[in-house]
N, C-alpha and C positions, 0 to 999 in steps of 0.2 A: 354492519353499521356503515356510516358515511365516512368519506375520507377525512372529514373534520374530526370525527370521533377517533379514527385510527391515528391521525396525526397527534392528537392529544395523548393517546395511549402510548405511542412510541416515544414522545418527548418525556413523559413521566417515567417510563421504563429506563431511558437513557440517563435521566437524572439520578435514578437509584444506582445504576451501574457506576456512575462517576463518584458516588459516595465511597466506593471501594471497601464496603463493609459486609458484602454478601446480602444486602437487603433487597436485591433485585430478584431473588429466587421466585417469589410469588408472581411477579410480573412476567418472568421468563416462562413460567408454566402457563399463565393466562394467554400470552401471545402464541405459545405453541398450540394450545387448544384452538385458538382463533385462526391461525394461519396454516398449520401443518398437520394437525391430528388426522383429519380426514384424508388428505392426499397420501400421507405416509402409510396409513392403514391400508389404503387401496393398493399402494405400490408393493407392499409385502416386506418381510424382514430381510430378504436377500439384498435389498438396495443399500449400498454403502457410499454412494456418491450423489450429491445433490447439486444441480445447476439452477441457480435462482435467477429469474428474470423479474426484477423488482419494479413495481409500478407505484406511483404516488409516493406516500411517506415510507414505503417499504425499502427504498434505497438507503435509508439510514439505519435499518435494523441489523444488528449483528446476529445473524441467524445461528451461528455457532454457539451463542450463549443461551439459546432457548432450551427449555427442559420439558420432557414429557410429564414430569411431576416435580414438586418442590424438592423432594428428596432424591430425585434422579440426577445422574450426571448430565452436564450440558451436551448438546448434540455434537459439539466438536470432539468429544471423546469417542464418538462412534462413526462419524461421517466425514468424508472429504466434501467440502462445501466451496463453491465458487459462484461468481456473479457474471452475468452477461447482459448487455443492454437489450438483446432480442435473440430469438431462436435463430434467425437468419444470420446474424453476426457470429454467433457461436458456431454454426455449421461452416461458415466461410473460414473462420480461424482454424477449425479442426481439419479442414480439407487443404489448408495451405501446405505446400511441400517444403517451405523454408524451414531449415533447422539451424539454430544458432551455432556458431563455431564455439570453441572453447575460450575460456578467459573472460575477464570483466574489465570494464572501465569504471572506476570508483572515484567519485568526487565527494569530498567530505569537509565539513567545517570551513567553508570558504571565508577568506578575509573579508570582513565587513566593516562598515563605519563604526567608530568607537561608541560603546554603550555608556550610559551614565550610571550603570550599576543597578538599574531598576528592572531590567528585562528579565524574563523568566528563562529557565532552562528547558523550554518546550520548543518544538520545531515548527512553530507557526507565528504568524503576525497578522493582526486584524486589518490593517490598512496600510496604504503606501507611505503615509507619514511616519509609521512606526519603523520603517526600514532603518532609520537612523538610530534606533534604540534597541537593537537586537543583541542578545547575549551570545558569546561563543558557544560552540557545541563540542566540548572536549571529548565526550564519550563517542561522538561520531567518528573521530579519528581511530579510536580503538575498534569500532565497528567496521570501518572500511578496511583496516588491516586484516581483520578476521575474515571478511568476505573475500579478499584477494587470496589469502592463504587457502581458503576452502575451494575456490573456483579455479585456481592454478594459472599457468602460463598459456598463452601470452596475456598478461594483464597490465593495466596502467592505473597507478594510484596517484591521485592529485589531492593535495590538502592546502589549506590557506590560500595564498594568492594564486597558486597554480590551479585551484579548483574553480575554473573560470568559465564564463559564458563563451569566450573565444574557443576554449578547448572543447566544450560541449558541441559546438557547431563545426568542429573540424572533422577531417576524414578519419581520425583515430577511432572515432566511435564505431564506424562501419566495420572495423577489423575484429571486433570482439563480440561474443555472444550475449553478454549480459551488461546492462547499464545500471549502476548502483548510485543513487543520489541520497546522501545523508546531509540534508540542508534545511534551511528555513523555507517556508512557503508563505506567500501572500495570497490570501483568499479574499476575493472581492465579491461579496454576495450580490451587491447592487449591479455590478458590471462584470459578470462572470468571465467574459473573454479577456479581461485584464488580469485575472489571477495568474500568478507567476511563481517561479522558483527563484530564490535569491542566491546568486553566485558572485564571485569576484568578477570584475569586468574582463580582465585579460588583455585588453588593449583600449585605445582611446575611442574606438568605434562602437564599443559596447557599454551598456549601463549596468550590467549585472542582474537586471530583472528579465528573466526569460519568460515571456508571455506565451499564452496558448498559441497565438498565431505564429510564433517562432518555433515552438515545439513541433508543430505539424510538419516542419521542413527538415527535421533531423533524419539521418539515415538509419532507420530502426527496423527495416524489413526483417521479420522473423525473430526479432530479439525478445528476450525477457527483460523487463524493467522492474527494478526494486526501488520504489519511491519511499524512502524512509524519511518522510516529511509529513507534517500534520495535515489532516483532512484532505490528503491527496486523492482519496477514493470517493470523496463526496463533493457536493456542490448543489446549487439550486436546480430545481426541476424547471425546464423550459418546455412549454407546450409544443408538441410535435418534434422535439429534439431529445428529450430525456434529460439525464443529469449532465449539466454543463460544468465539468470539473477538470482538473489537471489530467487525470487518467485518460479521459476521453481523447485529449490531444495526442497522447502517446500512441493510442490505437490508430488515429488518423495518420500518424507518421509511419505506421507499419508494424508496430510491436504486436506480438502474438499473445503475450501474457503480461500482466502488471500486478505486482504486489503493492497495495496502497493502504492508507489508513482512513477510517471513517471519522476519526476525531483527533484532537491534539495528543501528541506523544510526549512522554517524559523521556529525556535524553538517555537516562540509564536503562530504562525498560526497552526503548527502541534498540539500543545496542545489544542487549541480551537476546531479544527475540530475533532480530535480523541476523545476528551471528549464527544462531542455531539453524535458522532457515537456510542460510547459505551453505552450512555444513551438510545438511541433507541434500541440497541441490547438487553440491559437489560430489556427493556419493552416488549420483545417478538417479535420484528420485525425481519424479515429475514435480511441477509446481504444486499441484494439489496434494500429493503425498508429502512433500516437504513441509507445506503449511500445516497439514493435519498432524504430523509428527511433532512439529514445534509447539503447536497448541496443546497437544497431550502432555508434553513434558512440562509446559508452563502450568497446566492444571495440576499435574502430579506434584509440582514444587509448591503449590499453594498460592500462586500468583493471583492477585485480584482480577476479576473479569475484564476490567478496563485495560489491563496490561497486555491482553492477548486477543480479545474478541474483536477489536476494531481493525486489526490488520487482516485484510481480505485479499483473495485472489480474484482477479477479473480477467475475462477472456478465456483462452484455451488452457485450462489447468492441467491438461495431459501433456503439455509441452515440457521438454527437458533440455538441458544444455548439451553441447557436443563434448568431445573428449578434450581434456586439458591436463597439463602437467602440474603437480602441486608446486607451490612457490612459497617462499618465506620472505616477505618484505621486512625491511628493517623497522 
C-alpha cells in the first residue's frame, strides 16, 4: 500500500498500544505480516538480531511489539532489535574504534520554573510556552541513583539545580563512558531543530534549553547515551535528512549508541525500565543485549506494551561500556 495507508495503519496501531489494555494484538500481527513476515522467513530461524532502517512512517513503529500471530509473544521476547538511519551509518558506527570508559554522568530532575500543579508526571512538553508549567520528576532521581550504582566509578550524579546546561557542556562529560539524562524534553514538530532538553541553567549565560545545535557540540565521541526523556527517539521526517529528532544530534556529537523513547514516558515506568537496563549494561552486556533482557523482564512482569516497547536502541547496539568500579551514591 501507499505511505498514506501505512501512516494511518501505524497511527491506529499506536493508538491501541496507548490504551494499555492489550487491544493492540491484532494490529501487531497485521503489521508483522505486512512488514516482517517475508524477510524473516527468508532470513531463517537462526537470526536473533534485527537492525531496522526505517523509512517513512516506519520510524514510529515499535518493532519489538509486533507479533507473528495474535497469540504469539511479541518479537522483543525473541530478538535483539535496534534502529539505524542508514546502512552506511550503522557500518561506520560498528567500525569505530572508540570504546567508552567506565562510569556515567547522570543529570536528573533539573530545577525548573514553578509549576501551577496542572503539569503531568510525563517527561515531555509540547511547546516552549509550557516550560513554565512542568512538573518535577521525583522518580528520575531514584532512576539516576540506580544508574550510577549500576555503572560504577568514576561517576557524577547531578540533581536539581546541579543538573544544569552548564554542567552538560563542561569537560566532565568527556571523562565518562555513559551520559544519562532523566529530564523533560521540548519537542517542536514545526521547527524540529528547536527541540530541546530542559535543564537547570547553571549560570547566567545559559537558559536551560539545550537545543539540537548545542547538543552537536558536546564531547560524546564513542559514548553511550541514555535519553530517559519523552519522544527522544522520534521526530518529524525531513526529506533528504530522515528523522529530525534529539537522538540525531547526539550521534552528530559522536555518540555510538543511544537509548531513546518513541513516545511520552510515565515517570515511574521510565525509572523501572532504565534502572533495569543500566543494571544489565553494568554487568557487561551490550546495549542490544541489555535492552532485550530489560524488555523480556517487563513482558514477564505483565507490563503493558506502552511501558517497554517505545524505548529503543539506536546506532551500534553491539557497543558496551568499559570497566568501572561499583559505587553507592547517597
